[in-house]
C-alpha positions as CSV (number, residue, x, y, z in Angstrom):
1,M,0.0,0.0,0.0
2,L,2.9,2.4,0.8
3,V,4.6,1.6,-2.5
4,A,1.3,2.1,-4.4
5,R,0.8,5.5,-2.7
6,G,4.3,6.6,-3.6
7,V,4.0,5.5,-7.2
8,D,0.7,7.2,-7.5
9,E,2.0,10.5,-6.0
10,E,5.0,10.5,-8.3
11,A,2.8,9.8,-11.4
12,R,0.6,12.7,-10.5
13,Q,3.6,15.0,-10.3
14,L,5.0,13.6,-13.6
15,Q,1.7,14.3,-15.3
16,K,1.7,17.9,-14.1
17,Q,5.2,18.3,-15.6
18,G,4.0,16.9,-18.9
19,A,5.8,13.6,-18.7
20,L,2.5,11.6,-18.7
21,D,-0.5,12.3,-20.8
22,L,-3.0,11.4,-18.1
23,W,-3.2,9.7,-14.7
24,L,-6.1,8.3,-12.8
25,S,-5.3,8.2,-9.1
26,C,-6.0,5.2,-6.8
27,Q,-5.4,7.2,-3.6
28,G,-8.0,6.2,-1.0
29,Q,-8.6,2.8,-2.7
30,E,-5.3,1.1,-1.9
31,A,-6.7,-1.1,0.9
32,A,-9.5,-2.4,-1.4
33,Q,-7.0,-3.1,-4.2
34,V,-4.2,-4.7,-2.2
35,G,-6.5,-6.7,0.0
36,S,-8.5,-8.1,-2.9
37,A,-5.4,-8.8,-5.1
38,L,-3.7,-10.8,-2.4
39,A,-6.9,-12.7,-1.6
40,V,-7.5,-14.0,-5.1
41,G,-3.9,-15.1,-5.4
42,A,-1.7,-15.4,-8.5
43,G,-3.7,-17.8,-10.5
44,P,-6.8,-15.9,-11.9
45,A,-6.4,-13.6,-14.8
46,I,-7.3,-10.0,-13.9
47,F,-9.2,-7.5,-16.1
48,P,-8.7,-4.0,-14.7
49,S,-10.4,-0.8,-15.6
50,Y,-7.9,2.1,-15.4
51,R,-7.3,2.8,-11.7
52,E,-6.0,-0.5,-10.4
53,H,-2.4,0.5,-9.9
54,A,-2.0,-1.2,-6.5
55,V,-3.4,-4.4,-8.0
56,A,-0.8,-4.2,-10.8
57,L,2.0,-3.8,-8.4
58,V,0.8,-6.8,-6.4
59,R,0.8,-8.8,-9.6
60,G,4.5,-7.9,-10.2
61,V,4.1,-5.1,-12.7
62,A,7.1,-2.8,-12.2
63,P,6.4,0.9,-11.5
64,E,8.3,1.9,-14.7
65,E,6.2,-0.6,-16.7
66,L,3.0,0.7,-15.1
67,L,3.6,4.3,-16.2
68,A,4.6,3.5,-19.8
69,Q,1.1,3.3,-21.1
70,W,0.2,6.7,-19.5
71,A,3.2,8.3,-21.1
72,G,2.0,7.1,-24.5
73,R,5.1,5.0,-25.1
74,T,3.4,1.7,-25.6
75,Y,0.0,0.1,-25.6
76,C,0.9,-2.0,-22.6
77,G,4.1,-1.7,-20.6
78,W,4.1,-5.3,-19.2
79,D,3.5,-8.8,-20.5
80,P,-0.2,-9.5,-19.7
81,W,0.2,-13.3,-20.0
82,L,3.2,-13.3,-17.6
83,R,1.6,-11.1,-15.0
84,G,-2.0,-12.3,-15.4
85,F,-3.0,-8.7,-15.5
86,F,-4.5,-7.4,-18.7
87,P,-4.0,-3.9,-20.1
88,Y,-6.0,-1.0,-18.7
89,T,-9.3,-0.3,-20.4
90,L,-10.3,3.3,-20.8
91,V,-13.6,2.4,-22.5
92,L,-16.0,2.2,-19.5
93,A,-17.0,-1.4,-18.6
94,A,-15.6,-2.9,-21.8
95,Q,-13.4,-5.1,-19.7
96,T,-16.4,-6.7,-18.0
97,L,-17.4,-8.4,-21.2
98,H,-13.8,-9.3,-22.0
99,G,-13.5,-11.0,-18.6
100,V,-16.7,-12.9,-19.0
101,G,-15.8,-14.1,-22.5
102,Y,-12.3,-15.0,-21.3
103,S,-13.8,-17.1,-18.5
104,I,-16.1,-19.0,-20.8
105,G,-13.2,-19.6,-23.2
106,R,-11.1,-21.1,-20.4
107,R,-13.9,-23.4,-19.5
108,L,-14.3,-24.6,-23.0
109,R,-10.5,-25.4,-23.0
110,G,-10.8,-27.3,-19.8
111,Q,-9.0,-24.7,-17.7
112,D,-10.4,-24.4,-14.2
113,D,-9.3,-21.2,-12.6
114,F,-11.6,-18.2,-12.4
115,V,-11.3,-14.6,-13.7
116,V,-11.4,-11.4,-11.8
117,V,-12.9,-8.2,-13.2
118,Y,-12.5,-4.8,-11.6
119,V,-15.0,-2.1,-12.3
120,G,-16.0,1.3,-10.8
121,D,-19.4,2.4,-9.7
122,G,-19.8,4.8,-12.7
123,A,-19.1,2.0,-15.2
124,T,-21.8,-0.2,-13.8
125,S,-24.3,2.2,-15.5
126,E,-22.9,1.2,-18.9
127,G,-24.8,-1.3,-21.0
128,D,-21.7,-3.5,-21.2
129,M,-21.8,-4.1,-17.5
130,S,-25.5,-5.3,-17.6
131,E,-24.7,-7.5,-20.6
132,A,-21.6,-8.9,-18.8
133,M,-23.6,-9.7,-15.6
134,N,-26.4,-11.3,-17.5
135,L,-24.1,-13.4,-19.7
136,A,-22.1,-14.4,-16.6
137,A,-25.2,-15.5,-14.8
138,V,-26.8,-17.4,-17.8
139,E,-23.5,-19.1,-18.7
140,S,-22.5,-19.7,-15.1
141,A,-19.1,-18.1,-15.8
142,A,-16.5,-18.3,-13.1
143,V,-16.0,-14.5,-12.7
144,L,-15.5,-12.5,-9.6
145,F,-16.6,-8.9,-10.2
146,I,-15.0,-6.5,-7.8
147,C,-16.7,-3.1,-7.8
148,Q,-14.9,-0.2,-6.1
149,N,-17.6,2.3,-5.4
150,N,-15.9,5.6,-4.6
151,G,-19.2,7.4,-4.8
152,W,-18.5,9.4,-7.9
153,A,-18.9,8.7,-11.6
154,I,-16.6,11.6,-12.6
155,S,-18.8,14.4,-11.3
156,K,-22.0,12.5,-10.8
157,P,-22.6,11.4,-7.2
158,A,-23.7,7.8,-6.8
159,A,-27.0,8.9,-5.3
160,E,-27.9,10.5,-8.6
161,Q,-26.7,7.5,-10.6
162,M,-28.6,4.6,-9.0
163,R,-31.5,4.0,-6.6
164,T,-29.9,0.9,-5.0
165,S,-26.5,-0.6,-4.5
166,V,-24.5,-2.3,-7.2
167,A,-24.6,-5.5,-5.2
168,E,-28.4,-5.4,-5.2
169,R,-28.4,-4.8,-8.9
170,A,-26.2,-7.9,-9.4
171,R,-28.7,-10.0,-7.5
172,G,-31.3,-8.9,-10.0
173,F,-29.3,-10.7,-12.7
174,G,-29.1,-13.9,-10.5
175,I,-25.6,-13.2,-9.2
176,E,-24.8,-13.6,-5.5
177,A,-23.3,-10.4,-4.2
178,S,-22.1,-8.7,-1.0
179,L,-21.5,-5.1,0.1
180,I,-18.6,-4.3,2.4
181,P,-16.5,-1.3,3.5
182,G,-13.3,-1.2,1.5
183,Q,-11.0,0.8,3.9
184,D,-9.8,-2.1,5.9
185,P,-7.4,-4.4,3.9
186,D,-7.9,-7.3,6.4
187,L,-11.6,-7.2,6.0
188,V,-11.3,-6.9,2.3
189,Y,-8.9,-9.8,2.2
190,A,-11.2,-12.1,4.2
191,E,-14.3,-11.3,2.1
192,C,-12.5,-11.6,-1.2
193,A,-10.9,-14.9,-0.2
194,R,-14.3,-16.3,0.8
195,A,-15.8,-15.1,-2.5
196,A,-13.0,-16.5,-4.5
197,A,-13.4,-19.9,-2.9
198,Q,-17.1,-19.8,-3.7
199,V,-16.5,-18.9,-7.3
200,R,-14.0,-21.7,-7.6
201,E,-16.3,-24.2,-6.0
202,A,-19.6,-23.2,-7.6
203,K,-18.2,-22.3,-11.0
204,A,-20.5,-19.3,-10.9
205,P,-20.2,-15.5,-10.8
206,Y,-20.1,-13.4,-7.7
207,L,-19.9,-9.6,-7.2
208,I,-18.3,-7.8,-4.3
209,E,-19.1,-4.1,-3.9
210,M,-16.6,-2.2,-1.8
211,K,-17.3,1.3,-0.5
212,V,-14.1,3.4,-0.9
213,G,-13.1,7.0,-1.0
214,R,-11.8,9.1,-3.9
215,V,-9.2,11.5,-2.6
216,N,-8.4,13.2,-5.9
217,G,-10.4,14.1,-8.9
218,H,-11.5,11.5,-11.4
219,S,-8.3,12.1,-13.3
220,T,-5.6,14.7,-13.5
221,S,-7.8,16.6,-16.1
222,D,-10.6,16.8,-13.5
223,A,-11.0,19.7,-11.1
224,Q,-13.2,18.1,-8.5
225,E,-13.4,21.3,-6.4
226,L,-15.9,22.7,-9.0
227,Y,-18.6,20.1,-8.1
228,R,-17.5,18.6,-4.8
229,G,-17.7,20.3,-1.4
230,R,-14.5,21.1,0.5
231,E,-15.8,19.3,3.6
232,D,-16.4,16.1,1.6
233,I,-13.0,16.2,0.1
234,E,-11.3,16.8,3.5
235,R,-13.4,14.1,5.2
236,T,-12.4,11.5,2.5
237,A,-8.7,12.5,2.8
238,A,-8.9,12.2,6.6
239,A,-10.1,8.6,6.3
240,D,-6.9,7.6,4.5
241,P,-6.7,3.8,4.6
242,V,-2.9,3.8,4.2
243,V,-2.3,6.0,7.2
244,A,-4.9,4.1,9.3
245,Y,-3.3,0.8,8.5
246,V,0.2,2.0,9.3
247,E,-1.1,3.3,12.7
248,R,-2.9,0.0,13.4
249,L,0.1,-2.2,12.6
250,T,2.5,0.1,14.5
251,G,0.1,0.1,17.5
252,A,-0.1,-3.7,17.4
253,G,3.7,-4.1,17.3
254,V,3.6,-5.7,13.9
255,V,5.9,-3.1,12.4
256,D,8.2,-0.6,13.9
257,S,9.8,2.7,13.0
258,E,12.9,1.0,11.5
259,W,10.7,-1.0,9.2
260,L,8.8,2.1,8.1
261,R,12.1,4.0,7.5
262,T,13.3,1.2,5.3
263,V,10.0,1.1,3.2
264,D,10.1,4.9,3.0
265,A,13.7,4.8,1.6
266,D,12.6,2.1,-0.9
267,V,9.6,4.3,-2.0
268,R,11.9,7.3,-2.4
269,E,14.2,5.3,-4.6
270,I,11.3,4.1,-6.8
271,R,10.1,7.7,-7.2
272,Q,13.6,8.9,-8.1
273,Q,13.9,6.2,-10.8
274,L,10.5,7.1,-12.2
275,M,11.5,10.7,-12.3
276,K,14.7,10.0,-14.2
277,R,13.0,7.7,-16.6
278,Y,10.1,9.9,-17.5
279,T,11.5,13.4,-17.3
């Protein structure tokens, strides 16, 4: 989580300097991403949207590989087959259909492991998401949908986007679903591990909706201060899952100040290497 935060902050700075064309921050969503990525393990193929930077790092994508696409240097900076992490999809919800189709294809080839699809709350209003959930349910596709609901579809608040939760909508398609807070990586890990085991055993889809916070704008081209109240932004920033988890682990004696200094030095080195490579 600390590495993901450092990479994210450096990428934002690089975009401001013109080194990256665009960046969509994952700040505030690291607990949901790291907890879920660790829970599903290294086996399942992952189809991300465009904000799953912490998931990519867990899967072994190097920071310099991660930024290459956003710098316009390549379509994909890493080997999707090697990492089991497919390229980012900027077309909202397109990856949901890709993931379901991939799952069905694996089943036809006699390959057992399931597929993980990440999606944001805004993308669930796209027709592709409805088609993907319906197809997954009808075909009993082994897909774990992970929805990170940060409450905003760019500038549209969730309350103005849907009348019910994403989890409840999934149940309408015949998909089992759960709704959990996404700020605690331990809770996220436990729930995603349980869901992953169910998908593996039942060979059927499942959706987890995680409530998370969006600290920054939708992207570096979005000025969220124009439509979002200052108190809401400050409240979200104050509920930082990275800071909270560091404090919890320190208080429990799991990590100490020396460990934190070592990680901080590693993160600084990563940021310096990114700066040298992209400026």
